[in-house]
N, C-alpha and C positions, 0 to 999 in steps of 0.2 A: 157662456159658461154659467151654470146655476150656482146659487150661493153655497151649497154644500161642497161642490167641487172647488170653488174659490177658496173656501176655508181650508179644505184639505191641502191644496197646493201651497198656501201660505204657511201652513203648519210645517211643511217640509223645510222651511227656512229656519226652524228651530224655536218657533213660538208655540205656546199652548193655545188651545181652542179659545179660552177666555181672552188671551192677549190679542188674538186675531180679531175677535169681536170688538175689543176696545179700539183697535186700530181702524176697523171699518166704520165704527161710530164716529171717530174723529174725521175720517175721510169724507163721510156723508155730510158732515156739518161744515167742513172746510177748516173750522177752528172752533175752539171752545175752552172753557175753564175746566179745571180738574173736577170741580163739583158738578158741572153740567154733564161731563162725560161719565162720571160715576153714577149719576142718576139714570142716565140712558142705558147703561150696561148692567146696573145692579151690583157693582163692585165698590170697594172703598176708595176714597180719594188717595189714600196711601198707595194702593195698588196702581191707580192711574198714574201717579207720579213715577212710580218705579218702572212701569212698562213704557211710559213715555220716554224715560231716559234711554232705555234700550232701543226704542224705535228711533230716537234721535241719533244714536250711535250708528245705526244701520242706514241712516239717510232717509227714513220714511217721514219724519216730522221735525219741526223746529219747536223748541220749548223756550218761550219768552219768559224766563224766570225773573227778569228785571221789572216786569209788569206786575201790578197788583189788582186783582188776583192773577196768578200765573196763567198765561194763555198758551194753549197747545195748538199749533197750526200744521195742518197736513201739507207736505210738500207735493208738488205735481207728480203723479205716478211715473211720468216719463223720467223725471230726475231721479226718483227713487230707484227705478229699474236700472238706469245708467250707473248709479253708484253700486248697486248690487252686482251688475255685470262686471264692473271693474274689479270688485273683490273676487269674484269667481275666476276671472282671467288671471289674477295674481296667484290665486290658489292653484289653478291649473298649471301655470308655469312652474311653480315650486314643486308640485307633484310630478310633473314631467321630468324635471331635473333629477329628482330622486329615482324615477323609473328608468331614466336613461343610464343610470349607473349600474343597473342590474346586468350581470354578465350576459352578453348577447348570445352565448352558447345555450342559454336556457330556452330561448325561443327560436324555433325554426323560421316562423313568419310573424311579423309584428306590424300592425297598422299604426302609422304615426300621423297624428292629426295636426300638429303645429310645426311651423317652419323652424323655430328655435330648437325644438326637440329633434327635428330631422338633421339639422346642422350639428347638434351635439352627438347624434348617433354616427354621423359621418366621421366626426373627429375621433370618436372612440374606436371605430373600425380602422381608420388610418393609423392610429397609434399602435394597433396590433399587427400591422403589416410586417411581413418578414421577407417576402420575395418580390411581389408585384402589385401595383396599383393601376387601375384603369378608371379615369374620372372624366366626366363631362360636367362642367360647372359654369354658371353664368359669371361673366367678368366682374359683376358687382359684388360677388361673394368670394372671389378668389383670395382676397386679402385675409378674410376671416380664417381660411383653412391653410394659409401659407405656413405658419409655424409648424403645424402637424406634418404637412407635406415635406417641408425642409428637413425635419427630424427623420422622416422615413428615408429620404434620399441619402442623408448622412449615414444611415444604417446600411446602405447598400441596396435598398429597394429600388427596382426599376419602376419609374412612374411615367405613365402616358397620360397627358392632360390635354383635353380639348376644351379650350376656353370659348364659350358660345355667347351670343349677344354681345360680341366684342366690338369696340370702336373700330371703324374702318380706317382711321387716320393714325393709328398707333398700334404697335405690337405689345401685347400684355407682357409684363415683366415676370418671367418664370424662371430666371436663372437661379439655380439651387433648389427649386421646388418641383422640377420636372426633369426627366431624362430625355423625353421627346415631347414637344408641345406643338399644337396646332391651334389656330383661331378661326372662328366662323362668325359672321356678323348676325346670324339668325339665331333665335332662341330654340332650344331643344329640351326634351325631358332631361332632368338631372339623373345621372347614372354613375354609380360607384361599384367597383368590384375590388376585393382585397384578397390576395393570394388565390386560393381555390375554395374559399369558405364563405366570406361575408359579402353583402351587397346592399345597396339602397337604390330604389327607383322611385322617382317623384315626377308628377306631371309638371309641365312648364308653368302653369298658372300658380301652383303652390310656391314656386320659387320666386316668381316675378311680382306677385301681388302680396300686399301686406296682409289682407284678409282674403281667404279662399276656402271654399268648401271641399277642395280636393284633398286627398290623403296620399301619403307615401307608404311604401312597403320597405321595411328593413328585414333582412333575412340572414340566417346562417345555414346555408344549404348547398353542399358541394355539387349536387347535380344541376343546380341552376346557373352557377357562375360561368361555366364554359359556354353555355347558350348565350348568356348576355354579352360575354366578351366577343363571341362570333358576330352577334348582331351589331355591337358597337363598331367592330373593325370593318364590317361590311357596309353599314348604313350611315354612320356618322363620321368616323375618322377620315374617310376619303373626301368628305365635303370641306374639311378645314384646310387652310393654307399653313404649311410648315413654317413655324416661327423660331424654333429652338431645337438644337440637338446637342446633348452633352458629349464631351469627349469620352472615348471608350476607356474602360478601366485599364490600369497599367498591367502589363504582362510579366510573369504568368498570372492567369486569373482562373479561378474555379467558380462555376455558375451552378447554383441550384435552380435558377429560373432559366429555362431553355430559350425563351424569347430574348432575354437579355444577351445570351451568348450569340444568337443570330444577329442581333443589332450590332454588337461590337465587332463581330466578324465582318459584317457588311461594311462598316465604316473603315476597318483596317484594309480590307481587300481593295476598296476604292482608292486608298492611299498607296496601293502597290505593294503592300506587305505580304509576306508569305507566312501562313499560319499552320501550325501543327495542332492537331486535336487528339485528345484522349478522352473517351467516354465509357461509362458503364452502360451497356446497351444489350438489347436482344432483338431478334427478328420480330416484326409485327405479328407474324403467324407462328411464333415460337414461344418457349417458356424459359429457356436457359439464358441467364444473364452472363455476359462476358465483357472483356475489355476490347473496345474498338478504337483503333488508332489510324492516323493517316494525315493527309494534308487537305485543308479546306480549299476547294477550288472555286466555289461559288455559293451563293445563298438564294433562297426563295423567300421573299418577305414583303410585308406591307406596312412596316413600321416607319420607314423613312422613304422620302422620294428619291428616285423614282421607284415605284412598287414593281416587284418582279414576280409576284405570286399570281396564281390563277384563281385562288379561292381565299376568302378572308381569313380562314383558319390555317392556311398553309404558311408555316414558318419552318424552313428546313435548312440544314447544312448539306452541301454536296461534298462528299469526302472521297478523295482518291486514296485507295488502300494499296496501291501499287499494281494490282492485277485487275482492279475494277473500280468504278466510281459508284458509290451508293448514296442514297438520300437518307438523312438522319433527322428524325423529328423528336418532339418532346414527349411528355407524359401522355399516354393513351393515343399515340400517333397511329394513324391508319392510312394516310396518303403516302407515307414514306416507307423505305425498306426496313428501317430500324427505329425502335423506341428507346429513349435514353432516360436515365435517372439523374445523372450529374455529368457536366461537361467541363473539361479543362482546356484552355487555349494557351498557346505559347508561340513564340517565333520559331519557325522551322529552321533546319540547318541551312536552307537555301538563302536565308537572310544574312 
């Protein structure tokens, strides 16, 4: 790097051109008195004292004012840069904290460069959850997110948590922070989806390493979430061992999240219960919404073991309407006979 470029780069740190020349003069000598530096740079001793104080505050020099005359010693550039890097890292963290508070709706896609900011963004998204959370998280970071996940579950949010890089000799404690949980001993990319709107995807290196050049993507994009959920349910969720399944909600229950209704129906049918269903539905090839009612006779799902679906995105209720058995799916269903908006489950008269 030539001298002009060096001066220009140092000026970006907030020093004037004359201040940079003063510092370089000290650096070339290793040390010197204020008079010697003033003579070499053509500035006053008063200015040398003033700029030396600023340089000392920034970690570039040490001022031995106990000596007579006062001696100014350059610190090794490596130490100075380390001190400067520490300052910049602290500034970055503070700025990231402020940036993370910006309403995520403002940005459809956002590149996140630091792990603390990524975790802050996950926390903010989980706090917004109203119906559903899908999360793949390393065991080491589960405790950090536990309060936000617990609050979401308390609000009635269905939470599917895959704990990865998990110890093989113990099951992660997910009681109260997950509706269904699985554990896998291998690391995977961090993935979060919230409702049908928000998400975070991060490479495994960014999560497991203190310092990494990898970057995460945070987004608020409804078109992306179903794709990620399908990928998660098809590629990662089946790899984990089931470690926890919460009890179904008390009946009668109304579900805005269809997969939650399928989960609870599956658990109750396995206990031999008879379930009545009433849903706002329409044929997948139609436009008119109407009330669909009947008895749930089976489910197709991959939420709990054993899985009974043929495709990762297949989560259905099989409903006996008296004259026929139809398949009922959630929002934007295409494999089933009917799409639903809201589902209510109750015990049938047969119970």
